[in-house]
Structures are given as structure tokens and as C-alpha cells.
C-alpha positions as CSV (number, residue, x, y, z in Angstrom):
1,X,112.3,52.9,126.6
2,X,109.2,50.8,126.5
3,X,107.3,51.7,123.3
4,X,104.0,52.1,125.3
5,X,105.6,55.2,126.9
6,X,105.4,57.3,123.7
7,X,102.7,57.7,121.0
8,X,104.7,58.7,117.9
9,X,106.1,55.4,116.8
10,X,105.7,52.9,114.0
11,X,103.5,54.0,111.0
12,X,102.4,57.1,112.9
13,X,106.0,58.3,112.9
14,X,107.2,57.1,109.5
15,X,104.1,58.5,107.7
16,X,103.9,61.7,109.7
17,X,105.5,64.1,107.3
18,X,103.9,62.5,104.2
19,X,100.4,62.7,105.6
20,X,100.8,66.3,106.8
21,X,102.0,67.4,103.4
22,X,103.5,70.9,102.8
23,X,103.6,72.8,106.0
24,X,105.6,75.7,104.8
25,X,102.5,78.0,104.6
26,X,101.4,77.3,108.2
27,X,100.9,80.5,110.1
28,X,102.7,79.5,113.3
29,X,106.1,79.6,111.5
30,X,106.2,83.4,111.3
31,X,104.6,83.8,114.7
32,X,107.2,81.7,116.6
33,X,110.0,83.2,114.7
34,X,108.8,86.7,115.8
35,X,108.6,85.4,119.4
36,X,112.3,84.3,119.1
37,X,113.2,87.7,117.6
38,X,111.5,89.5,120.4
39,X,112.7,87.5,123.4
40,X,116.0,86.2,122.0
41,X,118.2,83.1,121.6
42,X,119.0,80.4,122.4
43,X,115.6,78.8,121.8
44,X,114.2,75.4,122.5
45,X,111.6,73.6,120.4
46,X,109.6,71.3,122.7
47,X,108.0,68.4,120.8
48,X,110.2,69.1,117.8
49,X,109.2,65.8,116.1
50,X,110.8,65.5,112.7
51,X,112.0,69.1,112.7
52,X,109.2,71.0,110.9
53,X,110.2,74.3,112.5
54,X,113.5,73.4,114.1
55,X,115.4,72.7,110.9
56,X,114.1,75.7,109.1
57,X,115.1,78.0,112.0
58,X,118.4,76.3,112.3
59,X,119.1,76.9,108.6
60,X,118.3,80.6,109.1
61,X,121.1,80.7,111.7
62,X,118.9,80.7,114.8
63,X,120.5,79.0,117.8
64,X,117.8,76.4,118.6
65,X,117.8,73.0,120.2
66,X,115.0,70.3,120.0
67,X,113.5,67.9,122.5
68,X,111.0,65.1,121.9
69,X,109.8,62.0,123.7
70,X,109.8,59.8,120.6
71,X,113.2,58.3,119.6
72,X,111.7,57.5,116.2
73,X,110.7,61.0,115.4
74,X,114.1,62.2,116.5
75,X,115.8,59.7,114.2
76,X,113.7,61.0,111.3
77,X,114.7,64.5,112.3
78,X,118.4,63.6,112.1
79,X,118.0,62.0,108.7
80,X,116.3,65.2,107.4
81,X,118.9,67.4,109.0
82,X,121.8,65.4,107.4
83,X,120.2,65.8,104.0
84,X,120.2,69.6,104.5
85,X,123.7,69.7,106.0
86,X,122.5,70.6,109.4
87,X,123.5,69.2,112.8
88,X,120.9,69.9,115.4
89,X,121.3,69.3,119.1
90,X,118.4,67.0,120.0
91,X,117.3,65.5,123.3
92,X,115.0,62.6,124.1
93,X,113.1,63.6,127.2
94,X,109.6,64.1,128.6
95,X,108.3,67.6,129.1
96,X,107.3,67.0,132.7
97,X,110.8,65.8,133.7
98,X,112.8,68.1,131.4
99,X,116.4,68.4,132.5
100,X,118.7,70.0,129.9
101,X,122.2,71.4,130.2
102,X,121.3,74.8,128.8
103,X,119.0,77.7,129.7
104,X,117.0,79.5,127.0
105,X,115.7,82.9,126.1
106,X,112.7,81.4,124.3
107,X,110.9,78.1,124.6
108,X,108.3,77.0,122.0
109,X,105.9,74.0,122.2
110,X,104.3,74.1,118.7
111,X,101.4,72.1,117.3
112,X,99.6,71.8,120.7
113,X,102.3,69.4,121.9
114,X,101.7,70.5,125.5
115,X,98.1,69.2,125.3
116,X,99.4,65.6,124.9
117,X,99.9,65.8,128.7
118,X,96.5,64.6,129.8
119,X,97.4,64.4,133.5
120,X,97.0,67.8,135.1
121,X,99.8,67.3,137.6
122,X,102.2,66.3,134.8
123,X,101.1,69.4,132.9
124,X,101.8,71.6,135.9
125,X,105.2,69.9,136.4
126,X,106.0,70.6,132.7
127,X,105.2,74.3,133.2
128,X,107.6,74.4,136.2
129,X,110.3,72.6,134.2
130,X,109.8,75.1,131.3
131,X,110.2,78.0,133.8
132,X,113.3,76.5,135.3
133,X,114.9,76.2,131.8
134,X,114.3,79.9,130.9
135,X,116.7,82.7,131.6
136,X,115.2,85.8,133.5
137,X,113.0,87.7,131.0
138,X,112.7,84.6,128.8
139,X,109.4,83.6,127.2
140,X,107.3,80.5,126.8
141,X,105.1,80.4,123.7
142,X,102.5,77.6,123.1
143,X,99.3,77.2,121.1
144,X,96.2,75.9,122.7
145,X,93.2,74.4,120.9
146,X,89.7,74.0,122.4
147,X,88.7,70.6,121.1
148,X,85.1,70.5,122.1
149,X,82.4,73.1,122.9
150,X,78.7,72.8,123.7
151,X,76.8,71.9,120.6
152,X,79.7,69.9,119.0
153,X,79.2,66.2,118.4
154,X,80.6,64.0,121.1
155,X,82.2,61.8,118.5
156,X,83.9,62.6,115.2
157,X,85.3,60.3,112.6
158,X,86.9,60.4,109.1
159,X,85.1,57.6,107.1
160,X,87.2,58.5,104.0
161,X,90.9,58.1,104.7
162,X,93.5,60.7,104.1
163,X,95.6,59.2,101.3
164,X,99.1,59.9,100.0
165,X,101.6,58.2,97.6
166,X,104.9,57.4,99.2
167,X,107.5,58.9,96.8
168,X,110.3,56.4,97.4
169,X,108.4,53.3,96.4
170,X,104.9,54.4,95.1
171,X,103.1,52.7,98.0
172,X,99.7,54.1,99.0
173,X,99.5,55.3,102.6
174,X,96.0,55.6,104.1
175,X,95.0,57.1,107.5
176,X,91.6,56.8,109.2
177,X,90.9,58.6,112.5
178,X,88.2,58.7,115.1
179,X,87.9,60.9,118.2
180,X,85.4,61.1,121.1
181,X,85.2,63.6,123.9
182,X,84.6,63.8,127.6
183,X,83.6,67.4,128.1
184,X,83.5,67.3,131.9
185,X,87.1,66.2,132.1
186,X,88.1,68.2,129.0
187,X,89.7,65.0,127.5
188,X,89.8,63.8,123.9
189,X,90.2,60.1,123.1
190,X,91.5,59.0,119.7
191,X,91.9,56.0,117.5
192,X,94.1,56.1,114.3
193,X,94.3,53.4,111.7
194,X,97.1,53.3,109.1
195,X,97.4,51.0,106.1
196,X,100.2,50.8,103.5
197,X,99.7,49.0,100.2
198,X,101.4,48.7,96.8
199,X,99.9,47.2,93.6
200,X,96.9,46.0,95.6
201,X,99.0,44.1,98.2
202,X,99.0,45.1,101.9
203,X,102.4,45.9,103.2
204,X,101.6,47.1,106.7
205,X,98.7,48.1,109.0
206,X,98.6,49.5,112.4
207,X,96.0,50.9,114.8
208,X,96.9,53.3,117.6
209,X,94.3,54.0,120.3
210,X,94.9,56.6,122.9
211,X,92.5,57.0,125.8
212,X,92.9,59.7,126.8
213,X,94.9,61.3,124.1
214,X,94.7,65.1,124.6
215,X,93.6,67.6,127.2
216,X,92.0,71.0,126.3
217,X,91.8,74.1,128.4
218,X,89.6,77.2,128.6
219,X,91.4,80.5,128.1
220,X,91.2,81.2,131.8
221,X,92.7,77.8,132.6
222,X,95.6,78.6,130.2
223,X,96.3,81.8,132.0
224,X,96.1,80.0,135.4
225,X,98.6,77.4,134.2
226,X,101.1,80.1,133.3
227,X,100.6,82.1,136.4
228,X,100.8,79.1,138.8
229,X,104.2,78.3,137.3
230,X,105.4,81.9,138.0
231,X,105.0,83.4,134.5
232,X,104.1,87.1,134.2
233,X,102.5,89.2,131.5
234,X,100.6,86.3,130.1
235,X,99.1,87.2,126.7
236,X,96.7,85.2,124.6
237,X,96.3,86.0,120.9
238,X,94.0,84.6,118.2
239,X,95.7,81.8,116.3
240,X,98.8,83.4,114.7
241,X,97.4,86.9,114.1
242,X,98.8,88.7,117.1
243,X,95.3,90.1,117.7
244,X,94.1,89.7,121.4
245,X,92.0,86.6,121.8
246,X,88.3,86.7,122.5
247,X,86.4,83.9,124.3
248,X,85.0,82.5,121.1
249,X,88.5,81.7,119.7
250,X,89.2,78.0,119.5
251,X,92.9,78.4,118.8
252,X,95.0,80.8,120.8
253,X,98.8,81.4,121.2
254,X,99.8,82.0,124.8
255,X,103.1,83.8,125.6
256,X,104.3,84.4,129.1
257,X,107.6,85.6,130.5
258,X,109.7,84.5,133.4
259,X,110.4,87.4,135.7
């Protein structure tokens, strides 16, 4: 695969876990586990990346597979899995052309992975592929984040980098980011710059620019996406609370079932 076909590569991939830090307290962990408990196994983690949720659920005995577009993220997931004595079933595929050998009771697309599909036709295709991979009565659960609203700045940047020490060699990893928005098209554009240094010496540097990078949706558009793909009983809740969403909520979790 041509590297331009996927975003999570190079320093963005190898520093992903380090820069995100401890994610064990993130609220979506319990929310998605509850969705699996309610709708059943097997489950599929779409955009599983390095296995933040996948490996923990697998360790708990949940029957769950993973799929991601980035071969580098999947390789990192395998290394982490081996260190924990786990052997996940992983697939390298795109959401919009998903074609897996199993059907699932629950499909998850955590961390707003679905919003990386900036082309609306590809997004609609992915919704149909998700539906086709669900057993009757199965559920699709995905979070959606509203990235810009009236009154927000049209450009945001982080002038001070996020900084971490790489444990294996003591190198300093720094990450700067910038984002700008097209409200009419509901598209976010991003630029990320990474630098790695040790003892004052530059070891690596990389800039990744994505234009567009992410699409956001209104609550009504989320419901319409689900309904157009044939999902029923579409529910939107506030973040990870289980409380019904209100229009002001910027992060919602959507769950719909395949009839």
C-alpha cells in the first residue's frame, strides 16, 4: 500500500501511545464494554489502532477482532499483544470497503475514527458495510465530536508542544499541532509536527498535513447517516454518560441496531 493512502504512519504511529499517555481512565472504555454486554459478541473494533480497547477487552475474555487502515499501527498492536500473551485477529482494511469473514453482534468505532472519512459518499458506504457485517439485532456504536461551532475561532494551534520522554532511550518527543476549519463544508484541516531529540541532538522530525482531515456532523446528520444505512432505534447520548444528548452537546455516542 502506498503510504499516502493512510495517515497513521512514521512518527505519528510510533509516538501515538507515548503522547496520549495513560488512557485507562477514559470514559469510553466502560461505555463500549456495556454496549457489548447489551448486544453481544463477537465484537469488532474499527480503527483499533495500537489496541487501546481491543487488547483490554480481549484480556477480559471478550470475543473481539480489530481492523485498521494503517499497517504500522497494526504492527504496534501485535507487539503489545505479544507482550501480554494475547493473539488478536487483526485485519488491514478501509472502513468504506470493509469485507471480513465474520459477522458481529457489536461493532465499535471508538475515538471518532469514523470522522476520518471526509468524503460523504465514502462515509455512507462505510455505514452500509458496517450494517452488512452485523447480525440481525446487532448494534453499531460510534462517538461523534462537533469540531466547530459559531463563535469558535476558525484556526487553533498549540504553540507549546506536548512533550514526553521515550522510556526505552530517554529521547524527548515533541508534538505541535494546528487546525483550521471550513464551517460550510463541516471539514477540519490539520498539520502536525513531530520532533525527537536526545542530549540536544535531533534524531528525527516529521510534518504531516491533512487537508481535509476530519468531517463533523450535527446530531440530526448523525441520525440521518444511521437511518439511511437501515439502522433502527438510533440513540444519541451525552459523551459516555448514557444520558440522552441535547443539542448543545459537542460529543455524543450514537448507537443504532440492525433490524
